[in-house]
C-alpha positions in Angstrom: 12.9 -18.0 5.3 14.0 -14.8 4.4 17.0 -13.1 6.1 15.7 -10.2 8.2 18.5 -7.7 8.9 18.5 -4.8 11.3 19.3 -1.5 9.2 23.0 -1.0 10.7 25.2 1.3 8.4 26.7 -2.1 7.3 23.6 -3.7 6.3 22.1 -0.7 4.7 25.2 -0.5 2.7 25.0 -4.3 1.7 21.5 -3.9 0.7 22.1 -0.8 -1.5 24.8 -2.7 -3.4 22.4 -5.7 -3.6 19.8 -3.2 -5.3 22.5 -1.8 -7.6 23.4 -5.3 -8.8 19.7 -6.2 -9.7 18.7 -7.9 -6.6 15.5 -7.5 -4.5 15.5 -6.0 -0.8 12.5 -5.5 1.1 12.4 -2.5 3.1 10.1 -0.5 5.6 8.3 2.5 4.7 6.1 4.7 6.6 3.2 3.3 4.5 3.9 -0.5 4.4 6.7 -2.5 3.7 7.9 -2.4 -0.1 9.8 -5.1 -2.3 12.4 -3.2 -3.8 14.4 -3.5 -7.1 16.3 -1.2 -9.6 13.8 0.8 -11.0 15.8 0.8 -14.5 16.8 -2.5 -14.5 14.0 -4.6 -16.3 15.6 -7.8 -15.4 15.6 -6.8 -11.7 11.9 -5.4 -12.0 10.9 -8.7 -13.4 11.9 -10.3 -10.1 9.2 -8.2 -8.4 6.3 -9.6 -10.4 7.7 -13.1 -10.2 8.2 -13.3 -6.5 4.9 -11.5 -5.7 2.8 -13.3 -8.4 1.8 -10.0 -9.6 0.2 -9.5 -13.0 2.1 -7.4 -15.3 -0.8 -5.1 -16.0 -0.4 -3.5 -12.6 2.0 -0.6 -12.4 4.7 -0.2 -9.9 5.5 3.0 -7.9 9.2 4.4 -8.1 10.6 5.5 -5.1 13.3 8.2 -5.0 15.5 10.0 -2.6 14.6 13.4 -3.4 12.5 15.9 -5.5 15.3 16.5 -8.1 15.4 12.6 -8.7 11.9 12.6 -9.4 12.2 15.2 -12.0 14.9 13.2 -13.5 12.3 10.5 -14.4 9.5 13.0 -15.3 9.1 14.1 -19.1 7.1 17.2 -17.4 7.0 18.7 -13.9 4.0 21.2 -13.6 3.7 23.7 -11.0 1.2 21.5 -9.2 3.8 18.7 -9.0 6.3 21.2 -7.4 3.3 22.7 -4.9 2.6 19.0 -3.9 6.1 17.9 -3.7 7.0 20.9 -1.6 4.3 20.5 0.9 3.9 16.6 1.2 7.2 15.2 0.4 8.6 13.1 1.7 5.4 11.5 2.9 2.9 9.1 1.7 2.0 10.7 -1.5 2.7 9.4 -4.9 2.5 11.6 -7.9 1.5 10.3 -11.3 3.4 12.4 -14.2 4.6 11.8 -17.9 7.5 9.4 -17.9 11.0 9.7 -19.6 12.0 7.1 -21.8 14.7 5.7 -19.4 11.7 4.3 -17.4 11.1 0.6 -18.3 7.5 -0.5 -19.9 7.5 -3.1 -17.2 7.6 -0.4 -14.5 4.3 1.6 -15.8 2.5 -1.5 -17.5 3.1 0.3 -20.8 1.5 3.4 -20.1 3.1 6.6 -20.7 3.1 7.7 -17.1 5.2 6.9 -14.2 4.2 6.9 -10.5 6.7 8.7 -8.4 7.3 8.9 -4.3 9.7 10.1 -1.9 9.0 8.1 1.5 9.5 9.6 4.6 10.7 6.5 6.5 14.6 6.9 7.6 15.3 3.2 6.4 13.9 4.0 3.3 15.5 7.2 3.0 19.0 5.9 3.6 18.6 2.8 1.4 17.8 5.1 -1.5 20.5 7.3 -1.1 23.0 4.9 -0.5 21.6 2.6 -3.8 21.8 5.9 -5.6 19.2 4.6 -8.0 15.1 4.8 -8.4 13.5 1.8 -6.5 10.4 0.2 -7.8 8.6 -1.3 -4.8 5.0 -2.3 -4.4 4.0 -4.0 -1.0 6.2 -6.9 0.1 3.5 -9.6 -0.2 1.9 -12.0 -2.4 -0.3 -10.3 -4.8 -4.0 -9.4 -3.8 -3.1 -10.5 0.0 -3.0 -8.5 3.0 -0.2 -5.8 2.7 2.6 -6.1 5.3 3.1 -3.4 8.1 6.0 -5.3 9.7 9.2 -7.3 8.9 7.8 -10.5 10.3 4.7 -10.1 8.0 7.0 -9.8 5.1 8.8 -13.2 6.0 5.5 -14.8 6.5 4.4 -13.5 3.0 7.4 -14.3 0.9 9.0 -17.3 2.8 9.2 -19.2 -0.2 12.3 -17.0 -1.1 15.1 -17.9 1.3 17.5 -15.5 -0.4 15.1 -12.3 0.1 16.8 -9.8 2.5 14.4 -7.7 4.7 15.7 -4.5 6.4 13.7 -4.3 9.7 12.4 -0.9 10.3 10.0 -1.3 13.1 6.2 -1.5 12.4 5.0 1.0 9.8 3.6 4.4 11.4 0.9 4.9 8.8 -0.2 1.6 7.9 -1.9 2.2 4.6 -0.6 2.5 1.3 0.3 6.0 -0.1 -2.4 8.1 -1.7 -1.9 8.5 -5.5 -2.7 11.5 -7.6 -2.5 11.9 -11.1 -1.0 15.1 -12.6 -1.1 14.3 -16.5 -4.6 16.0 -17.4 -5.8 19.5 -17.2 -7.2 18.8 -13.5 -5.4 16.7 -10.7 -7.3 13.4 -10.3 -6.8 11.1 -7.0 -6.5 7.6 -8.5 -6.2 5.9 -5.0 -7.1 6.8 -1.5 -4.4 6.3 1.1 -2.5 7.7 3.9 -2.8 11.2 3.0 -6.5 12.1 3.4 -8.1 13.9 0.4 -8.9 16.7 2.6 -5.5 17.5 3.1 -4.6 17.7 -0.6 -7.9 19.8 -1.2 -6.5 22.4 1.2 -3.7 23.0 -1.3 -5.6 22.3 -4.6 -9.2 23.0 -4.2 -12.1 20.3 -4.5 -10.8 17.0 -6.2 -12.1 14.4 -8.2 -11.6 10.8 -6.6 -11.3 8.3 -9.6 -11.3 5.3 -7.3 -12.2 2.7 -9.9 -12.8 -1.2 -9.2 -11.6 -3.3 -12.0 -12.2 -7.2 -12.7 -9.1 -8.7 -14.4 -11.2 -10.1 -17.1 -12.4 -6.3 -18.0 -8.9 -5.2 -18.7 -7.7 -4.1 -22.1 -4.6 -2.3 -21.1 -2.5 -1.5 -17.8 -4.1 0.0 -14.9 -3.8 3.7 -14.0 -2.8 3.0 -10.5 -2.0 0.2 -8.2 -4.7 -0.6 -6.0 -7.8 -0.5 -8.7 -8.4 -4.2 -8.9 -11.8 -5.0 -7.3 -10.3 -7.8 -5.2 -7.3 -6.7 -3.3 -5.9 -6.5 0.4 -7.5 -9.9 1.0 -7.6 -12.3 3.8 -8.0 -16.0 3.1 -11.0 -15.9 5.4 -14.0 -14.6 3.7 -14.8 -11.0 4.6 -18.1 -9.2 4.5 -18.3 -5.4 5.0 -21.4 -4.6 6.8 -23.4 -1.7 8.7 -23.4 -2.1 12.3 -27.2 -2.8 12.1 -26.6 -6.0 10.1 -24.5 -7.7 12.7 -27.0 -10.1 14.0 -27.8 -11.4 10.7 -24.1 -12.0 10.1 -23.5 -13.8 13.4 -26.2 -16.3 12.8 -25.0 -17.8 9.5 -21.7 -19.1 10.4 -20.3 -21.0 13.4 -17.3 -18.8 14.2 -17.5 -15.3 13.0 -14.8 -12.4 13.9 -15.5 -8.9 14.1 -13.3 -5.9 12.7 -14.8 -2.7 14.3 -14.1 0.8 15.3 -14.7 3.0 18.4 -17.9 2.2 20.5 -19.0 -0.6 17.9 -17.1 -3.3 20.3 -19.4 -2.4 23.3 -22.7 -2.8 21.4 -25.2 -5.7 22.3 -24.5 -6.9 18.7 -21.0 -7.3 19.3 -21.1 -9.4 22.2 -21.3 -13.0 20.6 -18.3 -12.9 18.0 -15.7 -15.2 18.6 -13.1 -12.7 18.1 -12.9 -8.9 18.3 -10.6 -6.6 16.9 -11.0 -3.0 17.3 -9.3 -0.8 15.2 -9.3 2.0 17.6 -11.4 2.1 20.9 -11.0 6.1 20.9 -12.4 6.4 17.3 -9.3 7.6 15.9 -9.1 7.1 12.2 -5.2 7.5 11.9 -5.0 4.8 14.8 -7.2 2.7 12.8 -5.2 2.9 9.6 -2.2 2.1 11.4 -3.7 -1.2 12.7 -5.8 -2.0 9.6 -3.6 -4.8 8.1 -2.3 -6.2 11.5 -5.9 -6.8 12.7 -6.7 -8.4 9.5 -4.0 -10.4 9.9 -4.9 -11.6 13.4 -8.4 -12.3 12.5 -7.3 -14.5 9.5 -5.1 -16.6 11.8 -7.9 -17.1 14.4 -9.8 -20.2 12.5 -12.7 -18.2 11.7 -15.5 -19.0 9.1 -16.3 -15.2 8.4 -14.8 -12.0 9.1 -17.4 -9.1 9.4 -15.9 -5.6 9.1 -18.0 -2.5 9.9 -17.8 0.5 8.0 -16.1 3.7 9.2 -17.3 7.3 9.0 -16.7 8.3 5.5 -14.4 11.1 6.5 -10.7 11.6 6.2 -8.7 8.4 6.3 -12.0 6.5 7.0 -12.6 6.7 3.2 -9.3 4.8 2.6 -10.0 2.2 5.3 -13.4 1.6 3.8 -11.8 1.4 0.3 -9.5 -1.4 1.5 -12.1 -3.4 3.1 -14.5 -3.0 0.2 -11.8 -4.6 -2.2 -10.9 -7.2 0.8 -14.7 -8.2 0.8 -14.6 -9.3 -2.8 
């Protein structure tokens, strides 16, 4: 099993040295746990793809310790980047910008842009400062499976690597990946819905286009513009169907053991009574709580010996849009 370490000053220093030397370290962020490697070391970055089983066409997000460090990796820093960084960094927002040549092709899937984020979690921040290098870090799980929101999740997902170090920063407070916005064209475009609601971005930028694509691997002719664009992603081993609340009766009749992933008052409806297991993302109907609990609830249902998981769509506002996006991809 991987080695789980408390983020003591000594362990943080050792983990930083491991990153500088080309090793891998999993660590907590406010969104999900990341699997980190020195972003400017192609050999180290290759280890991420190997350990996760991640395809090379899927670009990585580079984590930095400050806005100044982000500028060092970007060939252009427009006013809109400064506006968003000032307002939302450190935090769950990733900016896609033209890259400098120092960023390896392996990090960007051969594309001319790089995805940059300054995370807010104190463990991530301390690790980045001590490592004194940019860190490429996708979610610390097997490719396309449920993202990890605790150190135990990472250890279970990547148990085949007994040499992996995991810095345990506790449960993630946001629970969904960062929102990704591209700043490489005339108008900003949201490439991935995430922990920062589009409505919050629109308060700064005005109406935004959400180019939240779903791409099959067989259709790809070049690298993805952003992580999280594959039609199948974030998936439990148990089949998952995304439904409207009114379709729940039909779902129960088709399988012997069916679990329900629901939200708010849906758990109290007559349609929910006969499900074998019920996970309510938020009994009080709070989408932020639902986002924080999403992946943990999916893991619990996936471990319950079910034939099918039925997930009910959330209201498509705020973080409900991002949660529905994850559930749609999980259902493929």
